[in-house]
Backbone as JSON, one array per atom type, in Angstrom:
{
  "sequence": "XXXXXXXXXXXXXXXXXXXXXXXXXXXXXXXXXXXXXXXXXXXXXXXXXXXXXXXXXXXXXXXXXXXXXXXXXXXXXXXXXXXXXX",
  "N": [[210.17, 54.05, 149.56], [213.04, 54.82, 147.7], [215.59, 52.46, 146.89], [218.32, 52.5, 148.99], [220.75, 51.39, 148.46], [221.76, 52.2, 146.06], [223.05, 54.56, 146.64], [225.04, 53.7, 148.28], [226.49, 51.45, 147.39], [228.87, 50.65, 145.15], [228.98, 48.6, 143.24], [226.27, 47.98, 142.82], [225.48, 50.41, 141.73], [227.01, 50.39, 139.35], [225.99, 48.12, 137.98], [223.33, 48.91, 137.63], [223.68, 51.17, 135.99], [224.9, 49.96, 133.74], [222.83, 48.24, 132.78], [220.89, 50.19, 132.19], [222.2, 51.75, 130.24], [222.54, 49.87, 128.23], [219.87, 49.39, 127.53], [219.24, 51.96, 126.65], [220.82, 52.15, 124.33], [219.47, 50.32, 122.75], [217.05, 51.63, 122.2], [217.71, 54.07, 121.19], [217.97, 54.66, 118.38], [215.3, 54.7, 117.44], [214.34, 56.99, 118.59], [215.8, 58.96, 117.52], [216.83, 62.22, 116.52], [215.13, 63.71, 118.05], [214.85, 66.18, 120.55], [215.02, 65.31, 123.46], [214.46, 64.07, 126.82], [215.09, 60.97, 128.23], [213.73, 58.66, 130.46], [214.72, 55.82, 131.98], [213.73, 52.73, 133.25], [215.61, 50.35, 134.41], [215.28, 47.61, 135.22], [212.83, 46.63, 134.21], [212.97, 47.56, 131.65], [211.32, 49.46, 130.69], [210.63, 52.69, 129.36], [210.43, 56.27, 129.37], [209.53, 59.27, 127.84], [210.22, 62.72, 127.59], [210.08, 66.28, 127.0], [211.62, 67.62, 128.82], [213.58, 67.05, 131.82], [211.89, 67.06, 134.03], [209.36, 66.49, 132.88], [209.81, 63.94, 131.76], [210.34, 62.59, 134.12], [207.85, 62.87, 135.43], [206.23, 61.27, 133.82], [207.45, 58.77, 134.19], [207.11, 58.49, 136.93], [204.39, 58.01, 137.26], [204.09, 55.29, 136.75], [206.19, 54.18, 138.17], [206.58, 55.08, 141.08], [208.85, 56.67, 143.25], [211.17, 55.16, 142.59], [214.38, 54.17, 141.44], [215.52, 55.57, 138.45], [217.06, 55.96, 135.24], [218.12, 58.81, 133.83], [218.58, 60.3, 130.73], [219.81, 62.48, 128.27], [218.83, 62.64, 124.97], [220.13, 64.03, 122.93], [222.56, 64.43, 124.07], [224.07, 62.11, 125.3], [226.06, 61.65, 127.22], [225.36, 63.25, 129.27], [223.96, 62.08, 131.66], [222.08, 60.71, 134.4], [221.39, 58.99, 137.4], [218.49, 58.89, 139.25], [216.0, 58.84, 141.87], [212.52, 58.6, 141.1], [210.33, 61.4, 141.51]],
  "CA": [[211.42, 54.78, 149.48], [213.98, 54.26, 146.74], [216.62, 51.63, 147.47], [219.5, 53.29, 149.35], [221.97, 50.73, 147.98], [222.29, 52.99, 144.94], [223.96, 55.57, 147.2], [226.07, 53.12, 149.11], [227.17, 50.29, 146.83], [229.41, 50.95, 143.81], [228.62, 47.52, 142.33], [224.86, 48.19, 142.49], [225.45, 51.55, 140.81], [227.57, 49.99, 138.06], [225.04, 47.21, 137.34], [222.19, 49.74, 137.24], [224.1, 51.98, 134.86], [225.11, 49.08, 132.59], [221.51, 47.85, 132.27], [220.24, 51.37, 131.62], [222.88, 52.14, 129.01], [222.22, 48.85, 127.23], [218.51, 49.68, 127.07], [219.29, 53.21, 125.9], [221.36, 51.85, 123.0], [218.41, 49.63, 122.01], [215.96, 52.54, 121.8], [218.26, 55.34, 120.71], [217.69, 54.88, 116.96], [213.9, 55.04, 117.2], [214.1, 58.33, 119.12], [216.76, 59.84, 116.85], [216.39, 63.5, 116.0], [214.29, 64.41, 119.01], [215.55, 66.8, 121.67], [214.22, 64.84, 124.58], [215.06, 63.36, 127.94], [214.53, 59.64, 128.38], [213.83, 58.06, 131.79], [214.73, 54.37, 131.78], [213.67, 51.85, 134.42], [216.42, 49.28, 133.86], [214.83, 46.25, 135.52], [211.74, 46.27, 133.3], [213.25, 48.04, 130.31], [210.37, 50.51, 130.35], [211.21, 54.02, 129.26], [209.47, 57.36, 129.3], [210.15, 60.37, 127.11], [209.66, 64.04, 127.81], [210.94, 67.36, 126.49], [212.47, 68.05, 129.92], [213.77, 66.06, 132.87], [210.67, 67.04, 134.84], [208.28, 65.8, 132.14], [210.16, 62.52, 131.7], [210.15, 62.08, 135.47], [206.41, 62.78, 135.71], [205.73, 60.1, 133.1], [207.99, 57.58, 134.86], [206.56, 58.43, 138.28], [203.05, 57.43, 137.22], [204.21, 53.84, 136.82], [207.24, 53.79, 139.1], [206.81, 56.11, 142.1], [209.97, 56.53, 144.18], [212.05, 54.09, 142.12], [215.52, 54.7, 140.7], [215.5, 55.51, 136.99], [218.24, 56.52, 134.59], [217.74, 59.91, 132.95], [219.61, 60.58, 129.73], [219.42, 63.38, 127.17], [219.07, 61.98, 123.69], [221.1, 64.8, 122.15], [223.82, 64.49, 124.8], [224.01, 60.92, 126.15], [226.99, 61.7, 128.33], [224.67, 63.98, 130.34], [223.03, 61.11, 132.22], [222.11, 60.66, 135.85], [220.43, 58.09, 138.06], [217.74, 59.56, 140.32], [214.69, 58.25, 142.13], [211.42, 59.45, 140.62], [209.81, 62.25, 142.58]],
  "C": [[212.37, 54.06, 148.52], [215.1, 53.52, 147.48], [217.89, 52.44, 147.74], [220.8, 52.64, 148.89], [222.58, 51.48, 146.81], [223.25, 54.06, 145.44], [225.19, 54.94, 147.81], [226.95, 52.07, 148.45], [227.59, 50.56, 145.38], [229.04, 49.85, 142.8], [227.16, 47.64, 141.9], [224.73, 49.34, 141.49], [225.92, 51.15, 139.42], [226.61, 49.07, 137.3], [223.82, 47.98, 136.82], [222.53, 50.53, 135.97], [224.29, 51.13, 133.61], [223.78, 48.66, 131.96], [220.83, 49.02, 131.57], [220.89, 51.77, 130.3], [222.63, 51.13, 127.89], [220.83, 49.11, 126.66], [218.49, 50.95, 126.23], [219.79, 52.96, 124.47], [220.32, 51.15, 122.14], [217.35, 50.57, 121.46], [216.43, 53.82, 121.15], [217.89, 55.63, 119.26], [216.24, 55.29, 116.71], [213.54, 56.44, 117.71], [214.98, 59.39, 118.45], [216.12, 61.12, 116.33], [215.51, 64.3, 116.95], [215.18, 65.0, 120.12], [214.75, 66.48, 122.92], [215.09, 64.26, 125.68], [214.33, 62.02, 128.05], [214.77, 59.18, 129.82], [213.69, 56.56, 131.6], [214.68, 53.67, 133.12], [214.36, 50.56, 133.99], [215.91, 47.86, 134.11], [213.77, 45.78, 134.54], [212.08, 46.59, 131.85], [212.3, 49.12, 129.85], [211.09, 51.85, 130.26], [210.12, 55.05, 129.0], [210.2, 58.57, 128.72], [209.44, 61.67, 127.44], [210.6, 65.1, 127.27], [211.9, 67.9, 127.55], [212.62, 66.91, 130.92], [212.5, 65.94, 133.71], [209.52, 66.3, 134.18], [208.56, 64.3, 132.02], [209.97, 61.87, 133.07], [208.67, 61.9, 135.78], [205.81, 61.55, 135.03], [206.2, 58.81, 133.78], [207.34, 57.4, 136.24], [205.17, 57.79, 138.32], [203.1, 55.91, 137.36], [205.19, 53.37, 137.88], [207.49, 54.9, 140.14], [207.95, 55.74, 143.05], [210.85, 55.32, 143.86], [213.2, 54.75, 141.35], [215.31, 54.51, 139.2], [216.75, 56.23, 136.48], [217.77, 57.57, 133.6], [218.9, 60.2, 132.01], [219.04, 61.51, 128.66], [219.78, 62.7, 125.86], [220.14, 62.7, 122.89], [222.46, 64.92, 122.84], [223.88, 63.33, 125.8], [224.98, 60.92, 127.33], [226.42, 62.5, 129.52], [223.56, 63.07, 130.88], [223.18, 61.07, 133.73], [221.06, 59.68, 136.35], [219.81, 58.87, 139.22], [216.47, 58.77, 140.63], [213.61, 59.19, 141.58], [210.87, 60.22, 141.81], [208.47, 62.84, 142.23]]
}
């Protein structure tokens, strides 16, 4: 089960988001021009790309089942959300 602290602790949420956004900035240039969703696992720095949220999640789930990841649209980075893989 995904860590419930993400729902309950604002500091955990902020640290997770900061790590994920830092990693996103590192990889953003190499993915430029693609209309994709990126799923980032902030602790490892691993990321998974898909044309949709569902495809990015499926790729992330293979390696990280039921773990919190940060989903972000490359063409609209402000449309980001932390969710456990499903």
